N, C-alpha and C positions, 0 to 999 in steps of 0.2 A: 968617583970619576964621572964627569958629566957626559951626556950623550951628544951626538953630532947635531949641529944646528941645521945643516942641510943634508938632504938624502945623498946617498953615494951615487957614483956614476953607474954602477951595475943596476941600481934601482931604476934610474932614468931609462937605461937601455931596455930593461925588461918591460917597463910601462909603455915605451914607444912601440915595442914589438907587439904588445897586446892590443894597443889602439889600432895599429896597422892591420892586424888580423880581423878586428871587428869591422873596420872600414871596408876591407875586402869582401867580407861576408855580406855586408849590406849594400854593396856597390850596385848590384843589378836588381835589388828588391823593389826599387821605386818604379821600374818599368811596368810592374804588374798593374799599376793603377792608371795607366794612360793607354789610349788607343792611338793608332797611327793618324797623324793629321792629314786631312785631304790635300793640304797645300804641298805636302811632301811627295805627292804622286804626280807622275807625268803621264800624259796621254789620256785618252778617254777610256774610263773603266767599262768592262763588259757587264751587262745586266744578266748575270747568271743567277738562276733561282737557287736560293739557299735550301739545303737539306738539313735534316735533324743532326747529322754527323758534323755539319759545319759549325754548330753551336755547342758541340758536346764538351769542349774543353774551354769555352770562352767564359768570361766573367759577367756577361750581359745576357739577359733573357729576352728573346724576341716576343713581341706582342702576339704574333700569329700563333705561337705555341705556348700558352701560359701553363705554369705549374699549378696543380690543384692546391688551393689554400685551405686553411682549417675552417670547418663549418660549424663546429660546436665548441663549447667552452673547454671540453676535454681535449679536443683537437688543438685549441689554442695553447693549452698547457704543454702539449707534447709536440708542437710543431717543429721545434728545433731538431729533435732527434728523428723526426719522421721524414724531413726533406733533406736529401743529400745535397751538398754544396759542390760546385765545380772545383777542380784542383787549383784554379787561378784565384780563388777567393781568399786572398790574404793569408795563405799558409794555414788553412783550416784542416789539413790532413792529419794533424796530431803529432807531427814530427817537425823538427827545425830543418827547413830546406832553403836557407838563405843563399847557398852557393849555387843553386840551380836556377837558371834563367828559363822559367816555364814559358814566358811569352815567346822567347826565341825558338824553343822547341816546338811550340804550337804553330808559329808562323812558318817554320821550316816544313812542318807536316802538311800545311794547307797548300793547295795549288795556288798559283798566282791568280787564276781566274776567280777562285773563291775569296781571296783576300780583297781583290778589287771589287767584288760584289758587295762584301761587307762594308767597305768604305763608301760605296755608292749609296747603300741603304742608310748609312749614318748621315750622310749629307742631306738626304731627302727628309728624314724624320729622326731627330736626335733622341726621342723617347723610345725608339725601337730597341736601343741597347742601353737600358737604364742600369747603372752600376749597382753592384751588390753593396758597395760602401755607402752608408747613409750620409757620410760627410760630403760626398760628391753630388748629392741630389740637389736639384734647383731650389731656390728659396721659396718659390711658389709651386705647389703641387697641384696640377690640374687633374681632372677626372680620369683621363687615360693613364697618367702615371700612378694615380692612386689605385686604379684597378690592377695595374701590373704588380705593385708592391704588395697588395693584399693577397692576390692570387699566388705570388711567390712565397709569401710567408716570411717569418723572421729569419735573419741570417746572422746568428750570433757567432762571433769569432772566438775560437778556442785553439789551444795547442800551439800558440806562438809565444815568443819572448816579448812581453809587453815592455816598452821603454819606461825608464824612471824619470821623474821630474827633478827639479833642483833640490828638493828635500829628500830625495832617495825613495820616494813612494811611487807606486805604479798601480795600474788597474789589475784587479783579480777576477777571474771567472766566478769566484765565490758569490759575487753580487748578482749573478744571473738568477739566483733563487732567493726566496724569502722564507725565513724561519718563522713558523707560527708559534703560538703560545704553548701548544701541546707537543712541540718538538718536531713536527712534520715540516717539510720544505715544499714550497710551491714555486714553480718556474715563473720567472718574470720574462715572459716571451716578448714583452714590449721594449725591453732594454737591449740596445745594440751598440757595439763598440765600433768606432771608426778608426781605421789605421791611419788614414791620411790626416785626420785632425787630432789623433791621439786623445780622443774624447768620447763620451758616451752620450747617446740620444734616446729619448722616448719616441719611438717611431709612430705610435698612435697619436700622440700630441703633435708631432711634427707634420703629419699629413692631414689631420682632422682639426687641430686646434688653431687658435688665432694668436697665441702667445709666441713671441720671437726671442725669448730669453730662456736661460737655464737649459734644461734638457731638451727643449723644443727649439732652441735658437740655432743660428747658422754655425756657430762655433762649438755648440754642445757644452758639456760640463767636464772639466778636467781637474778639479780640486779633489784629489784622491783622499785627502785627509778627512774631508767633510762629506764624502760621497754617500756613506751609509745613512747619515742623518737626513740628507736631501732626498734619497730614495724613499725612506720611511714616510716623510711628509708628503712627497709627491704622489705616491701611489694611493694615498688616502684622500687626496684633494678631489673636489667635485668635478672640475674640468677634466681631470684625467679619467675619472670613472665614466664621464659622458663620452669621451673620445674612445675609450675601450668598448663601450656599447655600440658606438658607430662602426668601429672595426668589425665587431661581431656581426652586426646587421648586414654590412656590405659583403662580408665573407659568405654568409648564408644566402644572400641574394644572388651572388655570383655562382654559388654552387647549384642553386636551383635553376639558374639560367642555362646550365649545361644540359639539362633534360629538355624535352620538347615542351611539356607543360606539367602542371600539378597532377592532372589525370593520368598521364603516362608514368609519372613518378609513383603514383599509387598502384598502378598496374604492375610496375616492376617490383615493388615491395611485396605485392601479393604473390607474384610468381616466385620470388625468392622464398617466401614462407611456404608456398606449395611444395617446392623441391626439398626444402628442409624437412617437411613432414614425410615426404615420400622416402627420402634416404634413411630417415630414422626407422621407418617400418621395414624397409628392405634389410637394413643391418640387424634389426631384431629378428627377422625371419631367418637370416643366415646364422645368427647366434643360436637360435632355437634348434635348427636342424643339425648344426655342428655339435652342440653339446649332447644331443640325443644320439649322435652317430647315425643319423638317417641319410639316405641318398638324396641328392638334389634333383638330378635330371632323370627324365624318362626317355621314351623313344621319340618324342616330339618336343619342340621348343616353341609352341604356339599356345596362347591362352585359349581356354574353353575348348580344348581338344582332349580326347581320351589319351591316357598314358603320357601326359606331358610332364610328369615328375612332381615330387613333393613341393618344390619351391614355387612353381607356378600355381599349383593347386592351393597352396597356402595363401598366395596373393589373391586368388579368386575368392576364397572364403573371407579374407579380411575385407575385400571390397564390398561384400554384402552388408557389412555393419559399420564401415568407416567411410566418411564422406571424402577426405582427401584421396584415399586409395581408389574409391569409386570413380572420382573425377579422372584420376590417372589412367585407370583401365578404360574409361570412356574415350579418352584421347587416343589411346593405342588402337582400340577396336575401330574407331572412326577414322583412323589414319591422319589425325590432326598433327601428330608428332611422330618422329622416328627415333627420338631419344627417350628410351623407356627404362634403361638400367635393369633389364630382365634377362639379358642374353647370358650364355654360358661363360663368355669371357669376363663379363662384369661379376658373375658369381665367383669366379676364381679370384678376381680382384678383392671382393668382399672377404673371402676366406683368407687370402694372403695378408690383407690389411689387419684383420682382427688377430690372426696368429702372430703377426709381427709385433703388434702392441703387447700381446701377452709375453712374447719372448723378450722384448725390451724390458718389460717390468721385471722378469726373472733375472736378466743380466744386470740390471741396476742393483737389485738386492745382492747379487753375487759379488759385484765389485765393492759394495759397502762392507760385506762380510770379510773380504780379503782372502781368507783361506777356504778351500773347498775340496771335495772329493768327487771322483768320477765313478759312475756305475755304468757298466756296459754289459750287454747280453745280445745274443743273436738268435734268429729263428727264420726259417723260410716262409714266405707268404704264398698265396694261392697261385701266383705266377712263377713259382720256383726261384724267386729272387731272395737272396740272403739279406735280411733287414737287420741292421744293428741299431738298437735303441740307445740314446744318449741321455743320461740322467745325472744331475749334479746335486750334491748334498752340501749344505753349509749351515752356519749358525747365524741368525739375525740377532743383533744386539742393539736395539734402539735405546736411546738415552732414557733412563728412569723407567724402563719397562722390563718385564720378564723376558728372558731369552727364549728363542724358539728354534728348534731344529727342523729344517725343511729339506725336502727332496722334490725337485722339479724336473719335468720332462722338457727336453730341448728339441727333439725331433727324431725321425728315422733316417738312417743313412744306408744306401745300398752298398753291399760289399761284394766286389768282384773277386777279390783274393782273400779267402777266409783264413789264411795263415796268420801267424803272429806278426810277421813283417807287414803284410798287407793291412791288417786292422790297426797296427800302430801308425802307419802312414795316414790312414783315414782319420784316426783320432787326432793326430797332430794338425792335420789340415782343417778339421772342423774347429778345433780350439783357436787356431789362427784366424779363421773366418769370423768367428764370434768374438774375437779380441779378448779371449780368456788367457791370461798369462800362465804358462806351464810351471813357472817357478813357484806359484802360490798353491799348487796342488799338494795336498797332504795325505791323500788316501786314494786307493784303487780298490774297487769292488767288482769282482767277476765271479762267474760260476766256476766249477771245477774242471772245465774243459782244458785239454792239453795246450791248445793254442793260446789260451788266456793265462793259465797259471804256470806254464813251462818255466823251469828254473834257468834255462840257458837262452832260449829263443822265443819265449812267450811274451805276450804284451806287457805283463807286469815287469819282466826282466828288462825289456827295452826302455820302458818308462823310467825304471829305477836308474838305469845308466845315464839318463838325461837329468833326472831329479832324484837324488838319493833320499829325499825327505818325503817322497810319495809312497807311503807304506802300503803294501799289498795285504789286504785282509780277505781271506777266503769267505765265501758266502756261508753264513751259519746254517741256513736252511738246507742248502745243497749238501753241506757236510753231514748234517743229521740224517738226511735222506740216504746218503751213502753208507752211514753207519748201520741203518736198518737193513739196507740191501745186503751188506756184508753178512749180517747176522742171519738173514733169511736164507741165504745161499750156503750157510756153513754146514748144514747137515740135511740128510734125506727126509727126516721126520718134519722139519720145518717146511721144506719144499712141498711135501705131500699135503700138509695142512692147507696151504694157500691154493694148491691145485684143486683140492676138494671144494673149497669155497667158490672158486671160479666155475667148477663143473655144476654146482648147484644152480648158479645163476644161468648158465648156458642152457641147461635142460628146461627150465621154466620160461626163459625169454625166447626160446626158439619157436614158440607157438602161442597165439592169443588164448587158445583153449587151455593150455597148460598154465599160462600166467593167471587165467581166471581161477584155476584150481588152487594156485598159491594164494591169491587174494581171499579166497573163501576161508582159508585157515589162518592166514597171517593178517591181523587186524591193524597193527600199529606200524611196525617197521617191515619194509619189504627188502628183498635181496638186492644187493648192489654189486656191480662188477669191480674187479680189482684195478686200481690205477697203475698204469705201467711206469709212471714217472714219479709220482708223489707217494712214497711208501708209507709215510706217516698218516696219510689220509685213508689207508686201508682199514682203519678202525671202523669206518662206516659200513664196510662189508662184514665185519666181525660182530657188530651189535645185534643183529637178528639171532645169530647162533648163541651169543653169550647170554642174552636175556629172554629170548623167545624160542628156544630150541625145540620145545615140545610142539609149537605150532608149525615150525618148518618140518619137523619129523612127520607130523600127520600128513602134510602136503606131499612129502616124498613117498610115504606109505601108500597114499591113494594113487599116486602116479605109477607105482610099481604093481598095483593090483587091478586098476581100472581097465576094463576091456576096450574102452573107447580109444585108448592109446595103442600105438603099434608095438610090436614085439621089441624092437630096438630101444624104444623109449622106456618100456617097462624093464628091460634088462639093465639099462643105464641107471634107472631109478633104484632098482634092487641093489646094484653095486654101491650106490651112494648111501643106501640105507644101512648097509653093513659098516661103512666107514663112520657114519654118525654114531653107531653103537660102540665104536672102539673107544676104550677108556684113554688110550694114548692120544687120540684125536681130541677128546674133551679136555684133557690136560693142556694140550697145545693151544686150544682156543683160549683158555683162561690165561695162560702165560703170555701169549701175544697181545691179548687185550690189555693186560697190565702194562706191558712195555709200550705199546702204541699209544695208550691213553696218556701216559706221562710225557712222551716225546711229542705228541700232537699239541699238548698245552704249551710246551716250551717253543715249539715251532711257530705257533701263532703269536707268541710274545716277541719272537725275533723278527717278525715281519712288520712290526710297528716302526713308524718313522722316528719316533721319539726315543727308541732304544739306543743305548750307548754301550761302550766297551765294558764298563763296570757291570751293568745289569746283565749283559749277555754272558759274561764269564761266570757270574753268579748262577745263572740259569743252567749253564753247561755243567757246572760243578754239582748242582742239585740232581741232574740226570745221572751223573757218574755215581754220586752217593746212593741214589735209589737203586741203580743196578748192582752196586756192591752189596747193599743190604739184602737185595733179593736173592743174591747168590749165597744162600746159606740153607741149612736144614730147616730153619723156621720158614724161610720163603718157600721152599719146596713143599713142606707140609701144608702151608696155606693154599698153595695151588691145588694140591690133591684134594683138600677139603672142599673147595669150591667146585672142583670137577665131579666129586661124588654127588653134590646137589644136582648138577645137570644130569647125571646118570639116572638119578631117581625119577626125574621128570619124564624120561623116555623109556623107563624100565630097562635100562642097560646094566650090564654087570660092572660094578665099580671096583675092578681089580685088574692089575696088570698080568697076573699069573695065568689067566685063562686065555690070553691072546696067543695065537699060534705064531711062532717065529721060525724063520728059516734056519735049517741046521747049519752051524758054522762050518766053513770049509777048512779042511785039514791042510796046513801049510808045512811043507818040508823045510828042514833046518840044514844049513850048510856047515855050521860049526857046533860042536858038542857042548861048548860052554854057554851057548845062548839058552837062557831059560824060556820056558813057554809062558805066554800071556795067561794071566789068571782069568779063568772063565767067570762071567757074571751070570749067576743063576737067578737072582732076584729081578722081577720085572720092574720094581721101583728103582733099583740100582741101575738097571739098563736105561730107563728113561732119564735118570739124573745124569749118567755119564754120556750117553749118546745124543741127548737133546738139550736138557736144561742147562747144564754147565757149559756146553759147547756154545750155545746161543749167547749166553750172558758173557762168557769170556771173550768171544769175538766182538761183541758190542762194546765192551769196556776197552779193549785194546785198540779198536778202531776209533773210539771216541778220543783217546789220548793222542793218537797219531794225527788225526785230521784237524784237531784244534790246537796243535802244538804251536803253529805260527801265530794264531790269535793270542795264545797264552804268552808268547814272547813279547808281543806288542803291549799286552796288559802289564807285564812286568816293568816296562819302562815308565808307565803312567800310574802304577799301582798306588804309590804313596799319595796321589791326589784324590783317591776315592773318598777318603774321609779326613779332610784337613783338620777338622776340629780335634781329632784324637791322635795327631802326630806325636805330641809329647809323650803319650802313653805307649805308643806302638814302636817308635823308633827313637834311638838316642841321637846325639848330635852327629856322630861320625856316620851312622847309617843314613841320616837325612842328607848330609853333605854328599855322600856317595850317590844317593838316588838323584839329587839335583845335578850332579856332574854327569851321570849317565844320561839323563834327559837332555842336557845340553849337547852331549855328543851325538845322539841320534837325531837331534834337530839342527845339525850343522851341515852345511854344504860349502866346503872351501872356506872362504872368509865370511860367509853369511851365517849368522846365528839368530835363531828365533828367540832364544832366552839366554840369560846370563846366570850361571849356576850360583855365583856368590850372591847376587841380588835376589834370586829366587829363594835361596835359603833364608835370608833375612825377612823377606816378605811372608814366607810361610810361618815363621815364628810369631810374627805379629798378627797374621790373620787367624791363626789357630785359636787365639784367645777371644776373637770377636764373633766367630760363627757358633751357632747353637749345636749341641751334640747331634751326631748322626746326619750332618749335612751332606747331601750328594753333590757331585760336581756341578750339576745344573743349578742347584741351590746356591752354591758358592759363587758361580758366575753371575747369577742374578743379583746377589748381594753386592758384588764388585761393580756391576753395571749401573748401580744407582749412585753415580758420582764419584766412585773410588778407582776409576781406571788409571789415573795418574799416580795413585798411591801404590797399587799392586799391578804394575804393567806386565811383569813376567808371568805371574799367576794368571792374569787375564788372557794372555796369549796361549799359555799352555792348556788351559781349560777349553778354550775355543778349538784348539787343534784336537784335543781328546774327544770332544763331542762331534767333531767333523768326521772322524773315522767311520767308514761304512761298516755295517754289520751283516747286511744281507742285500741281495739284488731283487727284493720283492717288488720294488717300484718298477724296475725294468720288466719283470714278469707281468705285472698288471697292465703295462702299456701294450703287451702282446695281445691281451684280451680285446682291447680296442682295435688293434690291427686286424684281428680276425673278423670283427664286426664291420669295419669300414671297407676293407679290401677282401670281399668274399667272391664267390664264383660268379655272381651277377655283376660285380664291379671290379673285375680282375684287370681292366685296362686303365685304372685310375693312374694319373701321373704321380711322380714322386713328390713334387712340390705340393700338389693338392692333398696327397696322402698325409704328409707331415703337418700341413695346415689343419686338416680336419682332426687329426689325432691330437694336436695341441689344444684345439677348442674342446674336444671331448674329455681329455685328461685334466687340463688346467682350467676347468669350468669355474672354479671358485674365484680365480683371479679375473676371469672375464666378467663375472657378475659384479665385481666391485668397481668396474670401470663405468664412468658416466657416459650415457648414450649421446647426450648433446655434444660433449666434447669430441666423441668419436665421429659424429656426423660432421662437425666443423673441420676436423683434420682431414677426413676423407674428401670433403668438398674442395679443400685447398689442393689436394692432389689431382682432382679431376677437373679443375677450372680450365675452361677452354678459351676465355677471352683475355687478351693481353692488353693491359692498360699502359699507354705510352705517356 
């Protein structure tokens, strides 16, 4: 069946409708290229002086206010993007606005007096309003018009719908740049499209050349099929290169004519260089004082005055050896300038600027990492203000590089309401202010305070209600500390042991004479006080008694018999001497040294930033195994053997039997069937039952209880600890169950971090590719080298695993800087300055990596005071 020879009526109607819509959209577009004719005006126009706002939306540029033209070859290449075009310039706004009559809107906005003034100026001098359309330029370009065009710069038309010719071809902005042989593109700033002519022109040849054909002619060039070939030959021609050189020379000459003369230009450049050098030295001085945690200000803010602070003193010393700073100081002292950038307000600006750059760097890394954990801790400062430290933990995975676990400080936040509700509100407000999405939080790390870890109204519970995937992990160091605290308070013998150690320190530290007596006998290790918060650090107080007890014994013996000490001192020393001779005390010293030595090693490992959930659980299990092995007859006999060696050094009796014990109280029985407790007659059995087993049992049970939550989180990720051995450890059903369990815990409503089915398949493939014994960090580094798209679910799961916090040691370290910065001499420091100085001191490694020249350039842009019109 043959097709129709003529189109259908519906086709004709559709085409007519399309043409009418196109005509309607272009109906008012032509008005943009015309100005109101003077003959259309009636009456005598007023001679109102034009202002800058009168020309703001016009397509003509007045001679009296020229735009700066490009002055260098680089400026010429980027002139198009550097100079903004008025809205009336042929739809250059980047969107199709044919339906909007911009001239009508502009004329309606202008007062009648302003419109009359514009028309009056047009009649007096036609060059005053030279069009942006090069097709409307006069055939002969005089010097004044040439000056206007060069100062204005190129006006390349973009973002409009270019009309097609009879062959269906049209102009493309692709021709505005030239492709070099090495693949780079160079802007053809000299090529300009004319909407009125629907042609392109070479503006350099048009205003400087003598040729009146082709790209320099009055009609331009509109053969779009051969445009590329013409441009290639034209830009390599000698006349074009000569005209380009003329454009550049005129542009530079006009640019230099804006200054008074060459000498003033040289002086201005010298002044710019001078301030660049000064700002560089001031920023370096700020960075030095901030990193070292030193105070800036003193009691005075004047140079060469006593007590004027570290910042001004540092400037004075720099000026002795540095010429730019010496010149700057000379200007200040001679009152040649009042702009010196040395005031307290500018110091705060320097601190805030540098701290802001460091914080932005941290936030950029955090957003690239996607998943993060939050670490919070609180402490009161010297002014009794509760300060909350904000630390984030995330994993950086740069392409083809090893992964890195990082913990960064974001600032101190004052806490008015230290309850769980108050701190949650502050945390959410800070996350919103820093533009950190709460939905990407995968871990919470707090100490064991009730306001933080509360199961019903604590911070961790409130955050979990908002984001169920933000797993709460109790601080491992705080948990270990509480384990030792529980064990130390479990029995009287343990409490007496630590009380004796503290009494030894108190009696010698109470007087320089007594301390001298101690130093006379103790040559290596001196006595240390007990830490009231860090129980695992009490091993430092135990070391002198464990390895140098004979030296301590001699010092105590001299203090108890030397007549130069008063009676109370000798009495206290005599009582301590009897305690040191107790074999139970010696066994307690050996026992606590073994326990604290092991836990202290584990505690230091848990404080590392690179620690992950797998390694932390392995360390906790090693502590538990150690305590269980120690709780045996072999462990007790080893303790007694070491205690006998200590007894021999101080000539003490190495036996429990000779120690006097209090007579046991006789307890009345209410029921006849209750049997009496079997009396312990052996001193060794009494020590084992009343101290040794009690301490170890308490420590083991407390260890299980306080690390139960961490063990639960570890169970969800446990199968990822050694991916290379999954085939040997788990069968298919167990592996599928583990993948499904991980998908469940990483699900929030309809959002899933991983897919269990895909994760199962990826693990089977990856297990054969990894070397035996690969840790999660090793597996993630292996995937990070170009295999992210192959193992996406494993990639996400391992990043979340390594993101989970283990301890709040980074937050505790920030408190050390807080105590140094806000001390009793600087108790009135503002909160913003405190956070800024703390950021510089804590994140000094990020600050050192920043380029000083770029910092000076950015700070100078913030402080520029001259507005260029």
